[in-house]
Legacy VTK file of the C-alpha trace (Angstrom):
# vtk DataFile Version 3.0
C-alpha trace
ASCII
DATASET POLYDATA
POINTS 88 float
7.145 37.038 13.013
4.233 35.096 14.224
3.360 34.031 10.618
6.894 32.646 10.256
6.704 30.693 13.515
3.385 29.171 12.343
4.915 28.070 9.109
7.975 26.624 10.885
5.666 24.674 13.263
3.652 23.247 10.359
6.806 22.232 8.593
8.146 20.458 11.724
4.801 18.549 12.053
4.761 17.613 8.401
8.385 16.388 8.600
7.670 14.356 11.719
4.603 12.768 10.033
6.608 11.972 6.969
9.565 10.385 8.846
7.348 8.478 11.209
5.937 6.467 8.289
2.407 7.694 8.682
-0.197 7.533 6.065
-0.387 10.167 3.360
1.483 11.075 0.281
5.054 10.558 1.714
7.577 8.691 -0.359
7.730 4.910 0.044
11.350 3.774 0.517
13.161 1.351 -1.682
13.375 -0.991 1.309
9.694 -1.055 1.842
8.978 -1.899 -1.774
11.462 -4.737 -1.614
9.844 -6.179 1.504
6.376 -5.843 0.076
7.273 -7.517 -3.182
9.007 -10.339 -1.394
5.980 -10.865 0.804
3.532 -10.966 -1.993
5.651 -13.515 -3.819
4.660 -16.076 -1.156
1.338 -17.805 -1.970
-1.517 -17.320 0.620
0.507 -14.707 2.549
0.249 -12.457 -0.424
-3.502 -12.122 -0.057
-3.111 -11.381 3.637
-0.423 -8.815 3.052
-2.397 -7.127 0.288
-5.551 -6.900 2.434
-3.580 -5.440 5.308
-1.928 -2.873 3.017
-5.150 -2.005 1.148
-7.419 -1.430 4.174
-4.885 -0.490 6.900
-3.470 2.894 7.779
-0.617 2.961 5.245
0.863 5.234 2.673
-1.563 6.131 -0.260
0.818 4.508 -2.806
0.865 1.191 -0.937
-2.899 1.295 -0.538
-3.459 1.869 -4.226
-0.921 -0.762 -5.219
-2.589 -3.292 -2.899
-6.082 -2.504 -4.146
-4.976 -2.726 -7.757
-3.219 -6.062 -7.064
-6.329 -7.419 -5.319
-8.504 -6.386 -8.291
-6.163 -8.078 -10.719
-6.186 -11.300 -8.572
-10.012 -11.339 -8.494
-10.337 -10.711 -12.213
-7.727 -13.489 -12.851
-9.615 -15.879 -10.653
-12.930 -15.361 -12.371
-11.369 -15.472 -15.812
-9.780 -18.828 -14.849
-13.115 -20.162 -13.742
-14.814 -18.880 -16.846
-12.180 -20.343 -19.297
-11.652 -23.605 -17.479
-15.159 -24.026 -16.241
-15.841 -25.737 -12.952
-14.650 -29.148 -14.383
-11.584 -30.432 -12.682
LINES 1 89
88 0 1 2 3 4 5 6 7 8 9 10 11 12 13 14 15 16 17 18 19 20 21 22 23 24 25 26 27 28 29 30 31 32 33 34 35 36 37 38 39 40 41 42 43 44 45 46 47 48 49 50 51 52 53 54 55 56 57 58 59 60 61 62 63 64 65 66 67 68 69 70 71 72 73 74 75 76 77 78 79 80 81 82 83 84 85 86 87
């Protein structure tokens, strides 16, 4: 009986953590993805949003998405400098 109560307690805590939007492996909702994609479509704000998502206490999927996006932006920036040079 005690083992069952311990499992039920763990399940309730896991469920609360998941529904509270805490960090971890919980599923990111469609609404959250829409908001994130709209915010990163705005110049300058996109860098701020990606930095907050990458280094804040967010879902692991959002953190990885933000880190990958920042890496792509940095690579694109340096490739642009390399191809165009510093001549403007």
